[in-house]
Structures are given as C-alpha cells and as structure tokens.
C-alpha positions as CSV (number, residue, x, y, z in Angstrom):
1,M,-27.5,22.5,23.5
2,K,-29.1,22.1,19.6
3,E,-29.0,24.9,17.4
4,K,-32.2,26.4,16.3
5,P,-32.4,25.8,12.6
6,A,-32.4,27.8,10.1
7,S,-35.5,29.6,9.5
8,R,-37.2,30.5,5.6
9,V,-38.3,33.9,6.0
10,R,-36.7,35.8,3.4
11,W,-38.2,32.9,0.9
12,L,-41.7,33.6,2.6
13,L,-41.6,37.8,2.0
14,I,-40.0,37.2,-2.0
15,A,-43.8,34.9,-2.2
16,W,-45.7,37.6,-0.8
17,L,-44.2,39.9,-3.2
18,F,-44.9,37.6,-6.0
19,V,-48.7,38.2,-4.7
20,L,-48.0,41.8,-5.0
21,S,-46.7,41.7,-8.4
22,A,-49.6,39.8,-9.7
23,V,-51.9,42.3,-7.9
24,A,-49.9,45.1,-9.7
25,F,-50.5,43.2,-12.9
26,L,-54.1,42.3,-12.6
27,D,-54.8,45.8,-11.9
28,R,-53.6,46.8,-15.0
29,V,-54.5,44.1,-17.4
30,N,-58.1,44.3,-16.5
31,L,-58.0,47.2,-18.9
32,S,-57.3,45.4,-22.1
33,I,-60.1,42.1,-21.1
34,A,-62.7,45.3,-20.3
35,G,-61.7,47.3,-23.0
36,G,-64.4,46.9,-25.6
37,S,-66.6,47.3,-23.4
38,L,-65.8,50.4,-22.0
39,S,-64.7,51.5,-25.1
40,A,-68.4,51.0,-26.5
41,E,-69.8,52.7,-23.3
42,Y,-67.6,55.8,-23.5
43,H,-67.2,56.1,-27.4
44,L,-63.7,55.3,-27.2
45,S,-61.6,54.7,-30.5
46,N,-59.0,52.5,-30.6
47,V,-56.2,55.5,-30.4
48,Q,-58.2,56.6,-27.7
49,F,-58.3,54.3,-25.9
50,G,-54.8,53.5,-26.5
51,L,-54.3,56.6,-24.6
52,L,-55.3,55.2,-21.5
53,S,-52.4,52.7,-21.7
54,T,-49.9,55.9,-22.3
55,A,-51.3,57.7,-19.5
56,L,-50.9,54.9,-17.2
57,L,-47.5,54.3,-18.4
58,I,-46.5,57.9,-18.1
59,G,-47.1,58.1,-14.6
60,Y,-45.3,55.0,-13.6
61,T,-42.0,55.8,-15.6
62,L,-42.4,59.8,-14.5
63,F,-42.5,58.3,-10.7
64,Q,-40.2,55.1,-11.1
65,T,-37.1,57.7,-9.4
66,P,-39.0,59.3,-6.6
67,A,-40.2,55.6,-6.0
68,G,-36.6,54.3,-6.1
69,W,-36.0,57.3,-3.8
70,L,-38.8,56.8,-1.2
71,A,-37.5,53.1,-1.0
72,D,-33.9,54.0,0.1
73,R,-35.2,56.8,2.5
74,F,-38.2,55.2,4.1
75,G,-37.7,51.7,3.5
76,P,-39.9,49.0,1.4
77,R,-42.2,47.7,4.5
78,R,-44.1,51.5,4.7
79,V,-43.5,52.7,0.9
80,L,-44.7,49.2,-0.7
81,T,-48.0,49.2,1.4
82,G,-48.7,52.7,0.8
83,G,-48.3,52.1,-3.0
84,V,-50.6,48.9,-2.9
85,L,-53.3,51.0,-1.1
86,W,-53.0,54.0,-3.6
87,W,-53.1,52.3,-6.7
88,G,-56.0,49.6,-5.4
89,V,-57.8,53.3,-4.6
90,F,-57.3,54.4,-8.4
91,T,-58.4,51.2,-9.7
92,A,-61.8,51.8,-8.6
93,L,-61.9,55.1,-9.3
94,T,-61.6,53.8,-12.8
95,A,-64.9,52.1,-12.7
96,A,-66.3,55.3,-11.1
97,V,-65.9,57.8,-13.7
98,P,-69.7,58.6,-14.7
99,L,-71.1,59.3,-18.8
100,S,-72.6,62.3,-17.8
101,I,-69.6,64.3,-17.1
102,G,-68.4,66.5,-20.1
103,A,-64.8,65.1,-20.9
104,P,-65.0,61.4,-19.9
105,L,-62.0,60.5,-21.6
106,A,-59.7,63.5,-19.7
107,A,-60.9,61.7,-16.3
108,L,-60.2,58.3,-17.4
109,V,-56.7,59.3,-18.6
110,S,-56.2,61.4,-15.3
111,V,-57.3,58.6,-13.4
112,R,-54.5,55.9,-15.1
113,F,-52.4,58.2,-15.1
114,L,-52.9,58.6,-11.1
115,L,-52.6,54.6,-10.9
116,G,-49.2,54.8,-12.6
117,A,-47.8,56.9,-10.0
118,G,-49.3,54.4,-7.7
119,E,-47.7,51.7,-9.5
120,A,-44.3,53.1,-10.2
121,I,-43.3,52.0,-6.2
122,M,-43.8,48.2,-6.8
123,Y,-40.3,47.2,-8.5
124,P,-38.0,49.7,-7.0
125,A,-39.2,49.1,-3.5
126,S,-38.7,45.3,-4.1
127,N,-35.3,45.8,-5.3
128,Q,-34.7,47.6,-2.1
129,F,-36.1,44.7,-0.2
130,V,-34.0,42.4,-2.4
131,S,-30.7,44.3,-1.6
132,R,-30.8,44.1,2.2
133,W,-32.7,40.6,2.4
134,I,-31.6,38.3,-0.7
135,P,-27.8,37.1,-0.8
136,T,-26.0,38.4,-4.2
137,Q,-26.6,34.3,-5.0
138,E,-29.5,34.4,-4.8
139,R,-30.8,37.5,-6.6
140,G,-31.6,35.6,-9.4
141,A,-34.2,33.0,-8.3
142,A,-35.9,36.0,-6.1
143,N,-36.4,38.0,-8.5
144,G,-37.5,35.3,-11.0
145,L,-40.1,34.3,-8.5
146,I,-41.1,38.3,-7.7
147,F,-41.7,38.9,-11.9
148,A,-43.5,35.4,-12.4
149,G,-46.1,37.4,-10.5
150,V,-46.4,39.6,-13.5
151,G,-47.2,36.3,-15.6
152,A,-49.5,34.8,-12.7
153,G,-51.8,38.6,-12.5
154,S,-52.1,38.5,-16.2
155,G,-53.1,35.5,-16.6
156,L,-55.6,35.3,-14.4
157,S,-56.8,38.6,-15.3
158,P,-59.1,37.0,-18.3
159,F,-60.6,34.5,-16.2
160,L,-61.5,36.5,-13.3
161,V,-62.4,40.0,-15.5
162,I,-64.6,38.1,-17.7
163,Y,-66.4,36.0,-14.8
164,T,-67.0,39.3,-13.2
165,M,-67.9,40.7,-16.5
166,A,-70.9,38.4,-16.9
167,H,-72.5,38.1,-13.9
168,H,-71.8,41.8,-12.6
169,G,-70.7,44.1,-15.7
170,W,-67.3,45.5,-16.3
171,R,-67.1,48.2,-13.6
172,F,-67.7,46.0,-10.9
173,S,-64.6,43.9,-12.2
174,F,-62.4,46.9,-11.3
175,W,-64.0,46.7,-7.7
176,V,-63.2,43.4,-7.4
177,C,-59.1,43.8,-8.1
178,A,-59.0,46.9,-6.2
179,L,-60.0,45.4,-3.3
180,I,-57.6,42.3,-3.3
181,G,-55.1,44.7,-4.1
182,C,-56.0,46.1,-0.8
183,G,-56.0,43.4,1.2
184,A,-53.0,42.0,-0.4
185,G,-51.2,45.2,0.9
186,V,-52.3,45.2,4.7
187,V,-50.7,41.6,4.8
188,W,-47.3,43.1,3.4
189,Y,-47.3,45.3,6.1
190,L,-47.7,43.0,8.7
191,A,-45.6,40.3,7.5
192,A,-42.9,42.0,6.4
193,R,-39.7,44.5,7.7
194,D,-37.5,46.8,6.2
195,T,-34.5,44.5,7.6
196,P,-33.0,41.1,8.6
197,E,-32.4,42.0,11.8
198,E,-35.9,44.1,12.7
199,H,-37.6,40.7,11.7
200,L,-38.6,38.3,14.8
201,H,-39.6,35.6,13.4
202,V,-35.7,35.2,11.5
203,S,-33.4,32.8,13.1
204,Q,-29.4,33.2,13.7
205,V,-28.7,30.6,11.1
206,E,-30.5,32.6,8.2
207,L,-29.6,36.0,9.4
208,T,-25.9,35.4,8.7
209,K,-26.5,33.5,5.4
210,I,-28.3,36.8,4.5
211,Q,-25.6,39.1,5.7
212,S,-22.4,37.0,4.1
213,G,-24.0,37.6,1.0
214,L,-25.2,41.4,1.0
215,T,-23.7,44.2,-1.6
216,L,-24.7,47.2,0.8
217,G,-22.1,49.1,1.6
218,S,-18.7,46.8,0.6
219,P,-15.8,49.4,1.6
220,T,-14.3,48.3,-1.6
221,D,-16.8,49.1,-4.3
222,R,-18.0,52.1,-3.3
223,V,-16.9,56.0,-3.1
224,V,-16.5,56.8,1.0
225,G,-18.6,59.8,2.1
226,A,-21.0,59.9,-1.1
227,S,-24.4,60.9,0.3
228,S,-26.4,60.9,-3.3
229,P,-26.2,58.2,-6.1
230,W,-27.1,60.5,-8.6
231,P,-23.8,61.3,-10.1
232,R,-22.8,58.2,-10.0
233,I,-26.0,56.4,-11.8
234,L,-26.1,59.1,-14.4
235,T,-22.3,58.8,-15.4
236,S,-22.3,55.4,-15.2
237,R,-22.1,53.8,-19.0
238,D,-23.4,50.1,-17.7
239,I,-26.5,51.8,-15.9
240,W,-27.1,53.6,-19.2
241,L,-26.9,50.4,-21.4
242,V,-29.1,48.2,-19.3
243,T,-31.5,51.1,-19.1
244,A,-31.8,51.6,-23.1
245,S,-31.7,47.0,-23.0
246,Y,-34.7,47.8,-20.8
247,F,-36.8,49.9,-22.9
248,C,-36.1,48.0,-25.5
249,Y,-37.8,44.8,-23.1
250,G,-40.7,47.2,-22.1
251,Y,-41.7,48.3,-25.4
252,V,-41.9,44.8,-26.6
253,A,-43.7,43.4,-23.4
254,W,-46.6,45.9,-23.2
255,I,-47.4,44.9,-26.6
256,F,-48.9,41.7,-24.6
257,F,-50.5,43.7,-21.9
258,A,-52.3,46.3,-24.0
259,W,-52.9,44.7,-27.0
260,F,-52.7,41.0,-27.4
261,Y,-56.0,40.3,-26.0
262,R,-57.7,42.8,-28.7
263,Y,-54.8,41.4,-31.4
264,L,-56.3,38.1,-31.2
265,S,-60.1,38.7,-31.2
266,E,-59.9,41.6,-33.4
267,V,-57.2,41.2,-35.7
268,R,-57.2,37.1,-35.9
269,G,-60.1,36.5,-35.7
270,L,-60.6,34.5,-32.4
271,N,-63.8,34.8,-31.0
272,L,-64.2,36.2,-26.7
273,K,-64.1,32.7,-25.1
274,V,-61.4,31.3,-27.3
275,S,-59.2,34.9,-27.5
276,A,-59.1,34.2,-23.4
277,F,-57.6,31.0,-23.6
278,Y,-55.2,31.7,-26.1
279,G,-54.6,35.4,-24.6
280,T,-53.5,33.5,-21.2
281,L,-50.3,31.9,-22.8
282,P,-47.8,34.2,-22.9
283,F,-48.7,35.9,-19.2
284,L,-48.4,31.5,-18.4
285,A,-45.1,31.6,-20.7
286,M,-43.9,34.5,-18.3
287,A,-44.9,32.8,-15.1
288,I,-42.8,29.8,-16.2
289,S,-39.8,32.0,-17.7
290,C,-39.5,34.1,-14.7
291,P,-38.3,32.1,-12.0
292,L,-36.9,29.2,-14.4
293,G,-34.3,32.3,-16.2
294,G,-33.7,33.2,-13.3
295,L,-32.5,29.5,-11.6
296,V,-30.4,29.5,-14.6
297,S,-29.1,32.6,-14.4
298,D,-27.9,32.0,-10.8
299,M,-26.8,28.3,-11.2
300,L,-24.3,30.3,-14.4
301,T,-23.2,32.9,-11.9
302,R,-21.8,30.5,-9.6
303,A,-20.6,28.9,-12.2
304,A,-19.0,31.3,-14.3
305,G,-19.4,34.7,-13.2
306,R,-21.8,37.2,-13.5
307,R,-20.7,38.3,-17.5
308,V,-22.4,34.5,-18.3
309,G,-25.1,34.4,-15.6
310,R,-26.5,37.7,-16.1
311,C,-25.5,39.1,-18.9
312,G,-25.1,36.2,-21.7
313,V,-28.7,35.1,-20.3
314,A,-30.1,38.1,-21.1
315,S,-29.0,38.7,-24.1
316,F,-29.4,35.4,-25.5
317,A,-33.1,35.5,-24.4
318,I,-34.4,38.9,-25.3
319,A,-32.5,37.7,-28.9
320,L,-34.5,35.0,-29.3
321,A,-37.9,36.6,-28.3
322,G,-37.5,38.7,-31.5
323,V,-37.2,35.6,-33.4
324,F,-40.1,34.5,-31.8
325,L,-42.3,37.8,-32.9
326,A,-40.5,37.5,-36.3
327,F,-41.8,34.2,-37.1
328,G,-45.1,34.4,-35.1
329,S,-46.6,37.5,-36.9
330,R,-46.6,36.0,-39.9
331,V,-47.9,32.6,-39.3
332,D,-51.4,32.3,-40.9
333,N,-53.1,30.0,-38.6
334,A,-54.7,32.0,-35.9
335,R,-53.7,29.6,-33.2
336,L,-49.8,28.7,-33.9
337,A,-49.5,31.7,-34.0
338,S,-50.8,33.0,-31.1
339,V,-48.9,29.9,-29.1
340,V,-45.6,31.3,-31.2
341,L,-46.2,34.4,-30.0
342,A,-46.7,33.2,-26.3
343,G,-43.2,31.8,-26.9
344,G,-41.5,34.9,-27.8
345,A,-43.1,36.7,-24.2
346,G,-41.6,33.5,-22.3
347,A,-38.3,34.2,-24.1
348,L,-38.5,37.7,-23.0
349,Y,-38.9,37.1,-19.1
350,L,-36.5,34.9,-19.2
351,S,-33.9,37.8,-19.4
352,Q,-36.2,39.2,-16.7
353,S,-34.2,38.4,-13.6
354,S,-30.7,39.3,-14.8
355,F,-32.3,43.4,-15.2
356,W,-33.0,43.4,-11.5
357,S,-30.3,41.0,-10.7
358,V,-27.6,43.7,-11.6
359,S,-29.6,46.6,-11.0
360,A,-29.3,45.6,-7.2
361,D,-25.8,44.6,-7.5
362,M,-24.9,48.2,-9.0
363,G,-27.1,50.3,-6.3
364,G,-26.1,48.4,-3.1
365,S,-27.7,50.9,-0.6
366,F,-29.1,53.0,-3.4
367,S,-30.4,49.7,-5.2
368,G,-33.9,51.6,-5.2
369,S,-33.0,54.7,-6.9
370,V,-30.7,52.9,-9.5
371,S,-33.5,50.1,-10.3
372,G,-36.2,53.0,-10.5
373,F,-33.7,54.5,-12.8
374,M,-33.5,51.6,-14.9
375,N,-37.0,50.7,-14.7
376,M,-38.1,54.4,-16.0
377,G,-36.7,53.2,-19.0
378,A,-39.0,50.0,-19.6
379,Q,-41.7,52.2,-18.7
380,A,-41.3,54.4,-21.9
381,G,-40.7,51.9,-23.9
382,G,-44.4,50.2,-22.6
383,A,-45.7,53.8,-23.2
384,L,-44.7,54.3,-26.5
385,T,-45.8,51.5,-27.5
386,A,-49.4,51.7,-26.0
387,S,-50.5,54.2,-28.8
388,L,-47.1,53.8,-31.3
389,T,-48.3,49.7,-32.4
390,P,-52.2,50.7,-33.6
391,W,-50.2,53.6,-35.1
392,I,-47.9,51.2,-37.4
393,A,-50.6,48.4,-37.3
394,A,-53.1,50.9,-38.5
395,H,-50.4,52.5,-41.2
396,Y,-49.0,49.2,-42.2
397,G,-50.3,46.4,-40.8
398,W,-49.7,43.9,-37.7
399,T,-47.2,42.0,-39.2
400,A,-44.7,45.4,-39.1
401,S,-45.8,46.2,-35.5
402,F,-44.5,42.9,-34.2
403,L,-41.4,43.9,-37.1
404,V,-40.6,46.4,-35.2
405,A,-40.4,45.0,-31.7
406,A,-37.8,42.2,-33.1
407,S,-35.7,44.9,-34.1
408,L,-35.5,46.4,-30.7
409,C,-35.2,42.9,-29.1
410,A,-31.8,43.0,-31.2
411,V,-30.7,46.1,-30.3
412,G,-31.4,45.5,-26.5
413,A,-29.6,42.2,-27.3
414,F,-26.6,43.4,-28.6
415,A,-26.7,46.2,-25.3
416,W,-26.3,43.7,-22.7
417,L,-22.9,42.4,-24.4
418,L,-21.7,45.8,-23.8
419,V,-22.6,45.6,-19.8
420,D,-19.6,44.7,-17.1
421,P,-22.0,43.3,-14.2
422,D,-18.6,43.9,-11.8
423,G,-18.1,47.5,-12.3
424,R,-17.9,50.0,-9.4
425,Q,-20.9,49.4,-7.5
426,V,-22.8,53.3,-6.7
427,A,-21.9,54.6,-3.5
428,A,-23.7,53.8,-0.3
429,P,-25.0,56.2,2.0
430,A,-22.3,58.2,4.1
431,S,-23.4,57.0,7.3
432,T,-22.2,53.5,6.4
433,A,-18.9,54.4,5.2
434,T,-15.6,53.1,6.3
C-alpha cells in the first residue's frame, strides 16, 4: 500500500499566526496614524498622547505572565481565540469614547490599557503553540514567519487607516480594524488544535517529524516531579539575560511603532502622503527581516549549534541596528534618513526569532510562561520609550532620542554574548515526568 504523503498542517497554522500577529499590530499602530486627528478632537498634547501608548504597553506588560500561564494551562487554541476577540472589542471602544464625558483622556487611557491586556495573549500563546507543534530545528523559521506579521500589520496600517479616514473619518478606521481581528480569531478557533495529535488532517509522517524534534519534557533536561516553573525561571541567569536584552529590543522597536510616523511628519517635515510611504519602510524591513533572520538562525544552528545560530545572530543583528540608528538620526536629508532608520528596524528584527526560539527551547512544556516573562521585559521597554522618547526629544532633540536607543542596542547585543542556549531546561509538568 502506498504511503500517504506528508501533510504540512503545522505550516498552515503558523501562516495563520502570521495573520493574527499582523492584526495585533494593525490594532496598535492605527493609533499612531490616526493620532493627529484623535489628538485634535480630544485636545491632547504630545505627552498626553504618549500616555495612550504607555497605557497599552503597561496592560500588555502586566498581563504577559498571566497570559503565558493561561496558554500553558488551557492551550493556545482557546486562549488565543479569547484574546483576539477581546482586543477586537477594545479596539472598537477606542473610537467610542464620547467627547461629552468629563475626562476623555482617562477613558482613553483605560480602554488602551485593557486593549493591551488582551493583546498580551498573542505571543506567549503562539510560543506555546510552537513548542507543541514545531520541531526545534524549524523554530527559527516558524517564529520568523509569525513575527513577520508585526511588519506586515504595521506596514499595512498607514494605507488602510489613511484611506478609511479620508472616506469615513478616523473613528471608522478603528471599527474596521476591530472587525478584521474578530474574523481572524474565529478562523483560528475553527482551524487550530492544541496539539498535532488532536488534528484530523495531520498525517502520520508529519506527526512523526514533529514529535522527533520536540523539547517538551525531555527526561535529561527537566527537574523530575516539578509542578511550577517559577523557581526555575526566577533563578535562571540565562532567562534574565534574554529578558534584559528583550527590554532593550522593545525600547527601540516602540520608537517605530509609537513615534516614527509623527517624527517624519512633524520633525522631518514630510507631508501626509510622503510620510505614509516612508513611514511604512521600517515595517516592510521588519516583515522581510523576520523570516530571513529565522532561516539564517536555523541554518547556522544546524551547522554550528545554538550558540552561533541563536545567540550569535541576535547579538550581531541588535548591534547592527544600533549603528543604523546612530547614523540615521544625524542624516540631514529627511528621505535618506528615513531609509537609514528603516534599515535599523530591519536589522533589529533579524534577531526576533532568536528570542522566541530560545525561550521555547528553555521553557519546554512551560514555554508560555517563559516567553511571557521574557516578553514582559520587552513591553516594559516599550512602555518606557512611549513617554520617555518625546520627553528626551523636547529637552535634548530627536537625535538624542535615537542615540539613547542606539546605546541600548549595544547593551542588548552584549547580553546575548553571555547567554548559554544549551543550558538546563525549565521543568516540565509533573504529570509528564518519567
């Protein structure tokens, strides 16, 4: 009897995680595009407007660890579906705050905080999915594709939001983004399963390939009988180093998400149409660099081990991003500066898959908790930059803001040189102990 050909269900589901990742950033970056109209309508200063991004990131940061625990406990299918529907609702509510209420800024801050809390589900849940579905030698490519959605969603935002604003107003653009998100969440629930064994369309050939490369509950790497990951997480030098580097990464990335579009229009003097074009370049660079970095990381990991393939790629990429930021901020020509700074965003995102591949390897069955803890560091950095960047710019100029970010790139790159990616894995659940 002829053997049934291998299925590729895991890659179809990774592709849909790319879509969900794009939607998540569509729902975040739309605020920066519509920010001028929103600020004018609610009479917000730049510092007050920055509080909206800070509020989202505080909610996002605080709920990273609970999100990871939920994904570990209840599985990525249901948890991620609930998160997507939640953030769709609060994206819509951002545009529903009435001008007539006494404190519209407080209401907007509250809504964005709750949006961030819902979006906290996205990447810990996706990393839990990766740990259950993707063999370790493919995790760089898988994470690269998932995080390419960051660039795709962010790059799509200016065109979608500006077009919708031009025809229907800024509020309607939020409602369109909310509907897209809810639809994507329903598709995920219908198509996904928590494990490959549960999926009817996974062939035996694909299942064997997946199982042969999983790091879940490896008897040689886990603490037998452990039921909680937190003693191991909180005492792991390597997890703290990766988290510290991701803090620096998040600080730099959120300059592009929260301020780059307005930087081009208000500081560099580009008009709305030109700003929309050049404002997409960092996100296009991210979308290209994420899968490219993942493929290179996997290739080098297979050839030279995780020390080179994960840590080496991440350290080099983050350091290179710092060089681009330092030079780009000092270029006089606005359009050339936009291109150079976009190169910094692309270089930064070459390292993205290393963070999530290493956290999945370190976390094992608790990869949701480990990656949630790590991502908490990145979002703390993002929350800081959302308000600190305009403050530094107001007192010392925008060049200083980018030079601070470049300095943090140097710190983040150095931290990776101290990480041991082959260190002992966080304990698997007691029920899987042997």
